[in-house]
C-alpha positions in Angstrom: 13.9 -83.3 17.0 13.3 -87.3 17.7 10.3 -87.6 20.6 9.0 -91.0 22.0 5.8 -91.0 24.2 5.2 -93.2 26.2 1.4 -93.3 27.5 0.3 -95.1 30.4 -3.0 -96.9 29.3 -3.8 -98.6 32.0 -7.6 -99.1 34.0 -7.1 -95.7 36.1 -6.8 -93.8 33.2 -10.1 -93.7 32.8 -10.9 -91.8 36.1 -11.6 -88.3 36.2 -8.8 -85.3 35.9 -10.5 -82.3 36.2 -14.1 -82.8 35.1 -13.2 -85.3 32.2 -11.4 -88.6 32.5 -7.6 -88.5 32.3 -7.1 -90.3 29.4 -9.2 -87.6 27.2 -7.3 -84.6 28.9 -4.1 -86.4 27.6 -5.1 -86.6 24.3 -6.5 -83.5 24.1 -3.3 -82.3 25.1 -1.4 -84.4 22.3 -3.7 -83.2 20.3 -2.8 -79.3 20.7 0.9 -80.3 21.1 1.2 -81.9 17.7 -0.5 -79.0 16.1 1.9 -76.9 17.8 4.6 -78.8 16.3 2.8 -78.7 13.3 3.3 -74.9 13.4 6.9 -74.7 14.5 7.5 -76.7 11.4 5.4 -74.6 8.9 8.2 -72.5 6.0 5.4 -70.7 3.9 3.0 -73.5 2.7 5.4 -76.2 3.5 5.9 -78.3 6.8 9.6 -79.4 7.0 10.6 -82.4 8.9 11.8 -81.2 12.1 10.0 -83.5 15.1 10.1 -87.2 14.5 7.7 -89.0 16.6 7.2 -92.7 17.6 4.2 -93.5 20.3 3.7 -96.0 22.3 0.8 -96.8 24.7 1.3 -99.2 27.5 -1.0 -101.1 29.9 -0.3 -105.3 30.1 1.1 -104.7 26.8 3.2 -102.2 24.9 1.3 -101.0 21.7 2.2 -98.5 18.5 0.0 -96.3 18.1 0.9 -94.3 15.0 2.4 -97.8 13.2 6.2 -96.8 13.5 8.0 -93.4 13.6 6.5 -90.6 11.9 7.9 -87.2 10.7 5.5 -84.3 11.8 4.9 -83.6 7.9 3.4 -86.9 7.7 1.2 -86.5 11.6 0.4 -83.5 9.6 -2.6 -86.0 7.9 -3.1 -88.5 9.7 -5.4 -88.5 13.4 -4.1 -89.2 16.2 -5.4 -92.7 17.6 -8.1 -93.3 20.1 -6.8 -93.7 23.3 -8.8 -96.4 25.4 -7.8 -97.4 28.8 -7.4 -101.0 30.1 -5.1 -103.5 32.1 -2.4 -103.1 34.7 0.8 -100.8 34.5 3.6 -102.2 32.8 6.0 -99.2 33.0 9.5 -101.5 32.5 8.0 -102.8 29.1 7.2 -99.2 28.0 10.5 -98.1 28.9 12.1 -101.4 27.6 10.4 -100.4 24.2 11.5 -97.0 23.6 15.0 -98.2 24.5 14.9 -100.2 21.4 12.8 -97.7 19.5 15.8 -95.6 20.1 18.8 -97.6 19.1 16.7 -98.0 16.1 16.4 -94.7 15.1 20.2 -92.6 16.6 21.7 -93.7 13.4 19.5 -91.6 11.3 19.8 -88.6 13.8 23.4 -88.5 15.3 23.7 -84.5 14.2 19.9 -83.3 15.2 19.2 -82.0 19.0 19.6 -85.1 21.6 15.7 -86.9 21.6 13.2 -86.9 24.8 11.5 -89.2 26.3 8.1 -88.2 27.4 6.2 -90.8 30.0 3.3 -89.8 31.2 1.7 -92.3 33.8 -1.1 -92.2 36.8 0.4 -95.3 38.9 3.2 -97.0 40.0 4.5 -100.0 38.1 3.0 -102.8 39.1 4.0 -105.9 36.4 7.4 -106.1 34.6 10.8 -105.4 35.6 12.3 -101.6 37.2 11.7 -99.1 34.8 14.0 -96.8 36.4 16.6 -99.0 35.6 15.9 -99.3 32.4 15.5 -95.5 32.1 19.2 -94.8 33.3 20.1 -96.8 30.2 18.1 -95.0 28.4 20.1 -91.4 29.5 22.8 -93.5 28.2 21.9 -93.1 25.1 22.2 -90.3 22.4 23.8 -88.1 19.7 26.4 -85.4 19.2 24.2 -82.7 20.9 23.5 -84.9 23.8 22.3 -87.3 26.0 18.7 -88.7 25.7 16.6 -87.0 27.8 13.7 -88.2 30.3 10.8 -86.4 31.3 8.1 -88.2 33.3 4.2 -86.6 33.5 2.7 -87.5 36.8 -1.8 -87.8 37.2 -2.5 -87.9 40.5 -3.3 -85.9 43.8 -2.0 -84.3 46.6 1.1 -85.2 45.1 3.3 -82.0 46.5 3.8 -80.6 50.4 2.6 -77.2 49.0 -0.3 -76.5 46.2 0.3 -75.1 42.9 -1.9 -72.1 42.5 -0.8 -71.2 39.0 1.0 -73.2 36.9 2.4 -70.6 35.0 4.3 -69.0 37.8 5.3 -72.6 38.9 9.1 -72.8 39.4 9.5 -76.8 38.8 10.2 -79.1 41.6 13.6 -78.9 42.3 13.6 -80.6 45.8 12.6 -84.1 45.8 11.7 -83.5 49.7 8.9 -81.6 48.4 7.2 -85.2 46.5 5.0 -86.7 48.8 4.7 -89.9 47.1 7.5 -92.3 47.1 6.8 -93.4 43.2 6.6 -89.4 42.2 10.2 -89.7 44.2 11.7 -91.7 42.3 10.7 -90.4 39.2 11.9 -86.9 40.0 15.2 -89.0 40.0 14.8 -90.8 37.2 13.9 -87.5 35.2 16.8 -85.0 33.5 17.5 -81.8 34.9 15.9 -79.0 32.2 17.8 -78.0 29.9 18.8 -73.7 30.3 17.5 -73.7 26.5 14.5 -75.3 26.8 13.5 -73.4 29.9 14.4 -70.2 28.3 11.9 -71.6 25.1 9.0 -72.6 27.4 9.2 -68.8 29.2 9.8 -66.8 26.5 7.3 -67.9 23.9 4.6 -69.6 26.7 5.1 -67.2 29.4 6.2 -69.7 32.4 8.6 -69.4 34.6 10.6 -72.8 35.1 13.8 -72.6 36.6 16.2 -74.3 34.5 17.8 -77.1 36.5 14.6 -78.3 38.0 13.9 -82.0 36.9 12.0 -82.9 33.8 9.0 -84.1 36.2 5.7 -82.9 36.3 3.4 -83.7 39.1 -0.2 -83.2 37.1 -2.7 -82.7 40.0 -5.0 -80.9 37.6 -5.2 -80.5 33.4 -3.0 -77.3 32.8 0.0 -78.9 34.5 -1.2 -81.7 32.3 -0.6 -79.4 29.4 2.4 -77.5 30.7 4.1 -80.7 30.1 3.6 -81.4 27.1 4.6 -78.0 25.8 7.6 -79.2 27.5 8.1 -81.8 25.5 7.9 -79.6 22.2 9.9 -76.9 23.8 13.1 -77.4 21.4 14.7 -74.4 21.1 14.1 -72.5 17.8 17.0 -73.1 15.3 17.0 -76.6 16.1 15.8 -79.7 14.8 
């Protein structure tokens, strides 16, 4: 399973989320999902290369946070980089970089599950080309298993017309009319529908209640929702990878 993480490193990621900086909540969630992927890839004393990961951070420009694509057995021995916010939000450049990374790596994984682009941001794109157009091009790429999935995570406040009282019982966003923010509505439209197999894995192993067919759009108003979002990115059904 190949995952491309796109992480917004703009200045607003230094704002608070649940008593911590947004970027620090993201860093903690990334570390937990790294450990989960390692555990899911371990067979005896050996970590199999079940996952391959690219991690791109973006603000004014895009930076490669892992120095290339890393398989999970290599990522086990690495420390995740320190994430430092600052600058603007060049989301278009981030998706363009993801498109190039996917085109580079797809020939190596044609018999593997469809890759995933997991994009996290806390603001609308204010520099560069329109990310939704590039996301559409990304979703036309794929492997023999299917086309590339796009997951969008948006950190903000009062994003939905109803409160999310318990992330574990939240069904997902099935209707864009439930979203108050126009940019988050655009992210909903550019996100992929959640495959049935992903929903089953999340619900059975992590005790969520996400509905199959809801979009892979997570309005993250609290750290628990960011945790759900990254759980979703690593929830390739067992037996695949």
